mmCIF file of the N, C-alpha and C atoms, coordinates in Angstrom:
data_MODEL
# 
_entry.id   MODEL 
# 
loop_
_atom_site.group_PDB 
_atom_site.id 
_atom_site.type_symbol 
_atom_site.label_atom_id 
_atom_site.label_alt_id 
_atom_site.label_comp_id 
_atom_site.label_asym_id 
_atom_site.label_entity_id 
_atom_site.label_seq_id 
_atom_site.pdbx_PDB_ins_code 
_atom_site.Cartn_x 
_atom_site.Cartn_y 
_atom_site.Cartn_z 
_atom_site.occupancy 
_atom_site.B_iso_or_equiv 
_atom_site.pdbx_formal_charge 
_atom_site.auth_seq_id 
_atom_site.auth_comp_id 
_atom_site.auth_asym_id 
_atom_site.auth_atom_id 
_atom_site.pdbx_PDB_model_num 
ATOM 1   N N  . MET A 1 1  ? -99.845  44.880 -59.447 1.00 0.00 ? 1  MET A N  1 
ATOM 2   C CA . MET A 1 1  ? -99.378  45.987 -58.643 1.00 0.00 ? 1  MET A CA 1 
ATOM 3   C C  . MET A 1 1  ? -99.917  45.825 -57.219 1.00 0.00 ? 1  MET A C  1 
ATOM 4   N N  . VAL A 1 2  ? -99.068  46.006 -56.249 1.00 0.00 ? 2  VAL A N  1 
ATOM 5   C CA . VAL A 1 2  ? -99.458  45.870 -54.844 1.00 0.00 ? 2  VAL A CA 1 
ATOM 6   C C  . VAL A 1 2  ? -99.311  47.228 -54.167 1.00 0.00 ? 2  VAL A C  1 
ATOM 7   N N  . TYR A 1 3  ? -100.256 47.535 -53.309 1.00 0.00 ? 3  TYR A N  1 
ATOM 8   C CA . TYR A 1 3  ? -100.255 48.798 -52.570 1.00 0.00 ? 3  TYR A CA 1 
ATOM 9   C C  . TYR A 1 3  ? -100.244 48.516 -51.074 1.00 0.00 ? 3  TYR A C  1 
ATOM 10  N N  . ARG A 1 4  ? -99.391  49.223 -50.360 1.00 0.00 ? 4  ARG A N  1 
ATOM 11  C CA . ARG A 1 4  ? -99.377  49.153 -48.899 1.00 0.00 ? 4  ARG A CA 1 
ATOM 12  C C  . ARG A 1 4  ? -100.323 50.208 -48.362 1.00 0.00 ? 4  ARG A C  1 
ATOM 13  N N  . VAL A 1 5  ? -101.054 49.864 -47.333 1.00 0.00 ? 5  VAL A N  1 
ATOM 14  C CA . VAL A 1 5  ? -101.882 50.829 -46.623 1.00 0.00 ? 5  VAL A CA 1 
ATOM 15  C C  . VAL A 1 5  ? -101.204 51.067 -45.278 1.00 0.00 ? 5  VAL A C  1 
ATOM 16  N N  . ILE A 1 6  ? -100.784 52.318 -45.053 1.00 0.00 ? 6  ILE A N  1 
ATOM 17  C CA . ILE A 1 6  ? -100.056 52.683 -43.846 1.00 0.00 ? 6  ILE A CA 1 
ATOM 18  C C  . ILE A 1 6  ? -100.891 53.695 -43.076 1.00 0.00 ? 6  ILE A C  1 
ATOM 19  N N  . VAL A 1 7  ? -101.188 53.372 -41.833 1.00 0.00 ? 7  VAL A N  1 
ATOM 20  C CA . VAL A 1 7  ? -102.022 54.215 -40.988 1.00 0.00 ? 7  VAL A CA 1 
ATOM 21  C C  . VAL A 1 7  ? -101.188 54.674 -39.796 1.00 0.00 ? 7  VAL A C  1 
ATOM 22  N N  . ASP A 1 8  ? -101.041 55.973 -39.660 1.00 0.00 ? 8  ASP A N  1 
ATOM 23  C CA . ASP A 1 8  ? -100.273 56.563 -38.559 1.00 0.00 ? 8  ASP A CA 1 
ATOM 24  C C  . ASP A 1 8  ? -98.887  55.918 -38.424 1.00 0.00 ? 8  ASP A C  1 
ATOM 25  N N  . GLY A 1 9  ? -98.245  55.671 -39.559 1.00 0.00 ? 9  GLY A N  1 
ATOM 26  C CA . GLY A 1 9  ? -96.889  55.147 -39.567 1.00 0.00 ? 9  GLY A CA 1 
ATOM 27  C C  . GLY A 1 9  ? -96.761  53.647 -39.447 1.00 0.00 ? 9  GLY A C  1 
ATOM 28  N N  . VAL A 1 10 ? -97.879  52.916 -39.371 1.00 0.00 ? 10 VAL A N  1 
ATOM 29  C CA . VAL A 1 10 ? -97.850  51.457 -39.215 1.00 0.00 ? 10 VAL A CA 1 
ATOM 30  C C  . VAL A 1 10 ? -98.566  50.818 -40.411 1.00 0.00 ? 10 VAL A C  1 
ATOM 31  N N  . GLN A 1 11 ? -97.889  49.886 -41.078 1.00 0.00 ? 11 GLN A N  1 
ATOM 32  C CA . GLN A 1 11 ? -98.522  49.199 -42.192 1.00 0.00 ? 11 GLN A CA 1 
ATOM 33  C C  . GLN A 1 11 ? -99.622  48.284 -41.668 1.00 0.00 ? 11 GLN A C  1 
ATOM 34  N N  . VAL A 1 12 ? -100.838 48.470 -42.184 1.00 0.00 ? 12 VAL A N  1 
ATOM 35  C CA . VAL A 1 12 ? -101.974 47.655 -41.741 1.00 0.00 ? 12 VAL A CA 1 
ATOM 36  C C  . VAL A 1 12 ? -102.404 46.644 -42.802 1.00 0.00 ? 12 VAL A C  1 
ATOM 37  N N  . GLY A 1 13 ? -101.827 46.746 -43.998 1.00 0.00 ? 13 GLY A N  1 
ATOM 38  C CA . GLY A 1 13 ? -102.163 45.781 -45.034 1.00 0.00 ? 13 GLY A CA 1 
ATOM 39  C C  . GLY A 1 13 ? -101.447 46.081 -46.324 1.00 0.00 ? 13 GLY A C  1 
ATOM 40  N N  . ALA A 1 14 ? -101.479 45.093 -47.228 1.00 0.00 ? 14 ALA A N  1 
ATOM 41  C CA . ALA A 1 14 ? -100.930 45.238 -48.579 1.00 0.00 ? 14 ALA A CA 1 
ATOM 42  C C  . ALA A 1 14 ? -101.917 44.554 -49.524 1.00 0.00 ? 14 ALA A C  1 
ATOM 43  N N  . TYR A 1 15 ? -102.407 45.295 -50.499 1.00 0.00 ? 15 TYR A N  1 
ATOM 44  C CA . TYR A 1 15 ? -103.497 44.802 -51.343 1.00 0.00 ? 15 TYR A CA 1 
ATOM 45  C C  . TYR A 1 15 ? -103.235 45.096 -52.802 1.00 0.00 ? 15 TYR A C  1 
ATOM 46  N N  . SER A 1 16 ? -103.821 44.277 -53.670 1.00 0.00 ? 16 SER A N  1 
ATOM 47  C CA . SER A 1 16 ? -103.723 44.521 -55.101 1.00 0.00 ? 16 SER A CA 1 
ATOM 48  C C  . SER A 1 16 ? -105.066 44.966 -55.686 1.00 0.00 ? 16 SER A C  1 
ATOM 49  N N  . GLN A 1 17 ? -106.147 44.715 -54.971 1.00 0.00 ? 17 GLN A N  1 
ATOM 50  C CA . GLN A 1 17 ? -107.467 45.101 -55.470 1.00 0.00 ? 17 GLN A CA 1 
ATOM 51  C C  . GLN A 1 17 ? -107.939 46.384 -54.789 1.00 0.00 ? 17 GLN A C  1 
ATOM 52  N N  . VAL A 1 18 ? -108.447 47.290 -55.607 1.00 0.00 ? 18 VAL A N  1 
ATOM 53  C CA . VAL A 1 18 ? -108.866 48.602 -55.116 1.00 0.00 ? 18 VAL A CA 1 
ATOM 54  C C  . VAL A 1 18 ? -109.946 48.478 -54.047 1.00 0.00 ? 18 VAL A C  1 
ATOM 55  N N  . ALA A 1 19 ? -110.868 47.555 -54.202 1.00 0.00 ? 19 ALA A N  1 
ATOM 56  C CA . ALA A 1 19 ? -111.948 47.400 -53.227 1.00 0.00 ? 19 ALA A CA 1 
ATOM 57  C C  . ALA A 1 19 ? -111.390 47.082 -51.837 1.00 0.00 ? 19 ALA A C  1 
ATOM 58  N N  . ASN A 1 20 ? -110.346 46.272 -51.775 1.00 0.00 ? 20 ASN A N  1 
ATOM 59  C CA . ASN A 1 20 ? -109.746 45.922 -50.492 1.00 0.00 ? 20 ASN A CA 1 
ATOM 60  C C  . ASN A 1 20 ? -109.012 47.110 -49.880 1.00 0.00 ? 20 ASN A C  1 
ATOM 61  N N  . ILE A 1 21 ? -108.354 47.903 -50.719 1.00 0.00 ? 21 ILE A N  1 
ATOM 62  C CA . ILE A 1 21 ? -107.675 49.110 -50.237 1.00 0.00 ? 21 ILE A CA 1 
ATOM 63  C C  . ILE A 1 21 ? -108.697 50.067 -49.637 1.00 0.00 ? 21 ILE A C  1 
ATOM 64  N N  . LEU A 1 22 ? -109.783 50.291 -50.345 1.00 0.00 ? 22 LEU A N  1 
ATOM 65  C CA . LEU A 1 22 ? -110.808 51.212 -49.867 1.00 0.00 ? 22 LEU A CA 1 
ATOM 66  C C  . LEU A 1 22 ? -111.469 50.717 -48.588 1.00 0.00 ? 22 LEU A C  1 
ATOM 67  N N  . ALA A 1 23 ? -111.665 49.416 -48.469 1.00 0.00 ? 23 ALA A N  1 
ATOM 68  C CA . ALA A 1 23 ? -112.261 48.857 -47.250 1.00 0.00 ? 23 ALA A CA 1 
ATOM 69  C C  . ALA A 1 23 ? -111.348 49.102 -46.052 1.00 0.00 ? 23 ALA A C  1 
ATOM 70  N N  . GLU A 1 24 ? -110.053 48.914 -46.238 1.00 0.00 ? 24 GLU A N  1 
ATOM 71  C CA . GLU A 1 24 ? -109.095 49.132 -45.142 1.00 0.00 ? 24 GLU A CA 1 
ATOM 72  C C  . GLU A 1 24 ? -109.048 50.608 -44.752 1.00 0.00 ? 24 GLU A C  1 
ATOM 73  N N  . VAL A 1 25 ? -109.038 51.483 -45.742 1.00 0.00 ? 25 VAL A N  1 
ATOM 74  C CA . VAL A 1 25 ? -109.039 52.929 -45.466 1.00 0.00 ? 25 VAL A CA 1 
ATOM 75  C C  . VAL A 1 25 ? -110.321 53.306 -44.728 1.00 0.00 ? 25 VAL A C  1 
ATOM 76  N N  . GLY A 1 26 ? -111.448 52.751 -45.149 1.00 0.00 ? 26 GLY A N  1 
ATOM 77  C CA . GLY A 1 26 ? -112.722 53.032 -44.501 1.00 0.00 ? 26 GLY A CA 1 
ATOM 78  C C  . GLY A 1 26 ? -112.744 52.644 -43.038 1.00 0.00 ? 26 GLY A C  1 
ATOM 79  N N  . ARG A 1 27 ? -112.056 51.557 -42.697 1.00 0.00 ? 27 ARG A N  1 
ATOM 80  C CA . ARG A 1 27 ? -111.991 51.111 -41.304 1.00 0.00 ? 27 ARG A CA 1 
ATOM 81  C C  . ARG A 1 27 ? -111.277 52.110 -40.412 1.00 0.00 ? 27 ARG A C  1 
ATOM 82  N N  . HIS A 1 28 ? -110.335 52.856 -40.976 1.00 0.00 ? 28 HIS A N  1 
ATOM 83  C CA . HIS A 1 28 ? -109.492 53.732 -40.167 1.00 0.00 ? 28 HIS A CA 1 
ATOM 84  C C  . HIS A 1 28 ? -109.818 55.216 -40.319 1.00 0.00 ? 28 HIS A C  1 
ATOM 85  N N  . LEU A 1 29 ? -110.779 55.557 -41.165 1.00 0.00 ? 29 LEU A N  1 
ATOM 86  C CA . LEU A 1 29 ? -111.050 56.974 -41.456 1.00 0.00 ? 29 LEU A CA 1 
ATOM 87  C C  . LEU A 1 29 ? -111.430 57.787 -40.226 1.00 0.00 ? 29 LEU A C  1 
ATOM 88  N N  . GLY A 1 30 ? -112.189 57.226 -39.337 1.00 0.00 ? 30 GLY A N  1 
ATOM 89  C CA . GLY A 1 30 ? -112.646 57.989 -38.186 1.00 0.00 ? 30 GLY A CA 1 
ATOM 90  C C  . GLY A 1 30 ? -111.598 58.213 -37.108 1.00 0.00 ? 30 GLY A C  1 
ATOM 91  N N  . THR A 1 31 ? -110.565 57.367 -37.076 1.00 0.00 ? 31 THR A N  1 
ATOM 92  C CA . THR A 1 31 ? -109.623 57.421 -35.966 1.00 0.00 ? 31 THR A CA 1 
ATOM 93  C C  . THR A 1 31 ? -108.211 57.822 -36.362 1.00 0.00 ? 31 THR A C  1 
ATOM 94  N N  . ALA A 1 32 ? -107.827 57.640 -37.601 1.00 0.00 ? 32 ALA A N  1 
ATOM 95  C CA . ALA A 1 32 ? -106.445 57.886 -38.021 1.00 0.00 ? 32 ALA A CA 1 
ATOM 96  C C  . ALA A 1 32 ? -106.194 59.369 -38.277 1.00 0.00 ? 32 ALA A C  1 
ATOM 97  N N  . SER A 1 33 ? -104.980 59.792 -37.961 1.00 0.00 ? 33 SER A N  1 
ATOM 98  C CA . SER A 1 33 ? -104.597 61.165 -38.296 1.00 0.00 ? 33 SER A CA 1 
ATOM 99  C C  . SER A 1 33 ? -103.852 61.208 -39.623 1.00 0.00 ? 33 SER A C  1 
ATOM 100 N N  . ASN A 1 34 ? -103.331 60.052 -40.079 1.00 0.00 ? 34 ASN A N  1 
ATOM 101 C CA . ASN A 1 34 ? -102.578 60.013 -41.328 1.00 0.00 ? 34 ASN A CA 1 
ATOM 102 C C  . ASN A 1 34 ? -102.784 58.653 -41.986 1.00 0.00 ? 34 ASN A C  1 
ATOM 103 N N  . ILE A 1 35 ? -103.232 58.664 -43.254 1.00 0.00 ? 35 ILE A N  1 
ATOM 104 C CA . ILE A 1 35 ? -103.389 57.427 -44.025 1.00 0.00 ? 35 ILE A CA 1 
ATOM 105 C C  . ILE A 1 35 ? -102.589 57.586 -45.305 1.00 0.00 ? 35 ILE A C  1 
ATOM 106 N N  . LEU A 1 36 ? -101.714 56.619 -45.581 1.00 0.00 ? 36 LEU A N  1 
ATOM 107 C CA . LEU A 1 36 ? -100.853 56.654 -46.758 1.00 0.00 ? 36 LEU A CA 1 
ATOM 108 C C  . LEU A 1 36 ? -101.069 55.382 -47.557 1.00 0.00 ? 36 LEU A C  1 
ATOM 109 N N  . ILE A 1 37 ? -101.231 55.530 -48.869 1.00 0.00 ? 37 ILE A N  1 
ATOM 110 C CA . ILE A 1 37 ? -101.296 54.384 -49.774 1.00 0.00 ? 37 ILE A CA 1 
ATOM 111 C C  . ILE A 1 37 ? -100.044 54.453 -50.636 1.00 0.00 ? 37 ILE A C  1 
ATOM 112 N N  . GLN A 1 38 ? -99.233  53.401 -50.563 1.00 0.00 ? 38 GLN A N  1 
ATOM 113 C CA . GLN A 1 38 ? -97.926  53.395 -51.208 1.00 0.00 ? 38 GLN A CA 1 
ATOM 114 C C  . GLN A 1 38 ? -97.836  52.239 -52.193 1.00 0.00 ? 38 GLN A C  1 
ATOM 115 N N  . ARG A 1 39 ? -97.497  52.541 -53.445 1.00 0.00 ? 39 ARG A N  1 
ATOM 116 C CA . ARG A 1 39 ? -97.327  51.496 -54.455 1.00 0.00 ? 39 ARG A CA 1 
ATOM 117 C C  . ARG A 1 39 ? -95.966  50.832 -54.266 1.00 0.00 ? 39 ARG A C  1 
ATOM 118 N N  . VAL A 1 40 ? -95.940  49.511 -54.277 1.00 0.00 ? 40 VAL A N  1 
ATOM 119 C CA . VAL A 1 40 ? -94.671  48.781 -54.115 1.00 0.00 ? 40 VAL A CA 1 
ATOM 120 C C  . VAL A 1 40 ? -94.459  47.814 -55.261 1.00 0.00 ? 40 VAL A C  1 
# 
């Protein structure tokens, strides 16, 4: 299963491992107004 990480309407990555998804979300938590994780 692959998940897209979308920050403020722009895809910043696509990951299959939860640790990588969380790391990407952590990078953007302080600055993003919208973070979406979408299963594809």
